[in-house]
N, C-alpha and C positions, 0 to 999 in steps of 0.2 A: 214286585208283586206284593199286594197288600195282604193283611191277615185274613180278610174275608175270602180273597181268592185262594189263599193257601188252604183254608179250611174246606172250601168247596172242592178243591182239586184232590186233596190227600185221600179221602175215602175212596174215590174212583180209582186213583193210581194204585191203591193197596189191593184192588181186585186183581191186578195183573200178577199172574203166577207162572212158574215154570212147568207145573203139571197140575192136573185136577186131583182133588181129594175125592176119588170116585165113590168112597163109602158114604160121603155126605152130599153127593150129587144126585138129584132125582132124575134129571134129564140133561142131555147135552145138545146145545144148539150149534150146528156148524155155521160159521160166519166168515166174514172177510175183514181185512184191514179197514176198508172203506166204511163198512157198517160200524165197526168198533170205534173209529174216530168220531163218527156222528153220535154214537152213544156217549162218548166222553163229553162232547160239546153240548148235547141237549139233555142228557139224562134218560133218553129213550132210544132203544134199538128198534129200527124199522126195517122191514123187508119190502122195499119198493120195487125190486126187480125179481120176478119169479125165476127160479133156477131149474127146478125139476119139471118134467113134462106134465105132471099131474098137479102141480102147485097152482093155487089160485092167488090172484093179486092180494097182497096184504096178509097172506097166510104164513104162519111159522110152522116148520116141520122140524121136530127134535127127536133125538134118539133116547128112548126111555130106559131108565135103569130099574129093572123089574123089582128088585127087593123093596124099593120105596113105594111101590104100588100095591102092596099087600091088601090094604083096606080100600083100594079104589075099584070101582066097577069094571075097569078095563083089565084088571089083573089076570083073570082067567084067559082072556084073549091073548095077552102078552106071553102066556106060558107056551103058546103054540110055536113061538120062535125058538129054533134050536140054539141060536147064539145068545138068547137072553139069559141073564144070570151069570154069564162068563165075562169077567171084567175086561180081559184082553180083547175079546170080540166086540164089546160095546165101544171101547176106545178106538179100536181099529176101524170100525164102521164109521164112527164120528169123524175120525181124521180123514178118511176117504171122501166123505161128503164135504168136509171143510175145504179140501183141495179143489173140489169142483166148484164150490161157492166162490172161493178166492179167484179161481180162473174166470168164472162167468162175470163177476163184478169188474174185474180188471179189463176184460175184453169189452164189456158194455161201456165202460168209462172211456177207454182209449179209442174205440171205434165210433161210438156215439152216432150210430145210424139205426134208427128204429125199424127200418125196412129190412135189415139183414140180421138174421139170428145166427151168430157164430158160436153159440153155446154147443151146437152140434159137432163142432170140429174137435172137441175135447179129446176124443179117442182116435182121431184120424192122423195118419202120418203126413209128411210134407207133400207127397204125390196126391193124396186124397184131398188135401187143402187146395192144392193147385187146380184140381179138377173142379172143386166147388167154385173157385174163382172164375175158371173158364166158363162153367155153366151159367154163372150169374152174368158175366160180361156178354155172353151170346144173346141173353134175353133183355139186357138193359144197356143198350148202346150209349144212351145219354147219361148213364150213371155207372160208369165202369169202375171196377176196383183195381187198385195197384197191387199186383201180386207180391212184390217184395215187401211192401208195407204190411200187408196182411200176414205174411209169414213171420216177419219180425214181431208184429204185435202178438201173435199166438205164442211165439217162443218166449217172449217176456212174461206173458200171462201164465205160462206153464211153470214158471219159477215160483209162483205163489203156492203156499202150503195151506193157507187159510188160518182161521182162528176158532178155538173152541170156547163156547160160552157155557159155563157150568150153572145150571138152574137149580135152585133149592126147592124144598118141599112146598113152598108157597105156590108153585106153579100148579100143584094138584088141585088148588081151589078154583082154577080157571076151567071153563067148559072144554073138555078134551075129546077128541075123536081119534080113531086109528085110520091111517091112510092105507093104500093098497099094499104097502111094504110093511105094514104093522108098526110104523113109527107114529108118534103122536103128532097131531096137528091142531092148531088153535088160532084164534084171532084175538088180538088186543088192539082196539081202535087207535090208541095213542102210541102203541109200541110196547116193548118190554122195558119196564122201569127197573131201577136199581134194586128195588126190594126183592125181585125174583133172581137176582144174579149174585152168586157167591164167588165166581172166579172167571178170569179171562186169560186164556192161554194162547199166545201167538205161536204157531207151529213152525214157521219158517224164519230165516234170517231177515228177509225183506219185511215181513210183518213186524218182527221185533224192532227193527230200525224205525219203522213208521211210528210205532207206539212210543218208543223212547224219544224220538224227535218231537212228537206232539207235546209230551210233558216237559221236555227241555225248552221248547219255545214258550210254554206257559211260565216257566221259572224265570226266563229272561225279561218278562214284561215288567 
């Protein structure tokens, strides 16, 4: 690895943390290992696959940390959230969302069938998933699903815990709106660049291994 490659890699790798400095984090973007690796590769984090039912293509939805919004027009609206201003609640909500994002992106990658939305199976048990497969197969004789494969795919996806992206105060300069859950949503045409990111926290063992292996592979070049 040459000096240029090292200098390009090091600032990004130093963003990887074991936990967020919540007092210096303006908002938390729930993300996945797949999105994070693309961020490392390109310098931009993009949301190409909508996860939430109310999410628009290319839209980012992040958990706001209310104290950083004191001078922002949305501050009074954020005050209506009971959990806002409580550090543990903000982190818990972000981690819950990150697990869903990690699951959704893993399922989308492994299944790779745009005609089937398996994000809806996140909270279903095995019998519920089997019923979904049976319903699909009864209506699509020529495009049947393999039940064992689907169950294994979902089990693997549920091991993902997601990634937390800590956004700094520069994100407040972006046009922001509140969604139906009073989280902030925004669009950035090219994606979220490094200037908005202060920390990247892999939440699960699989995410940590994927991130570590990425930088290990860069070192060996």
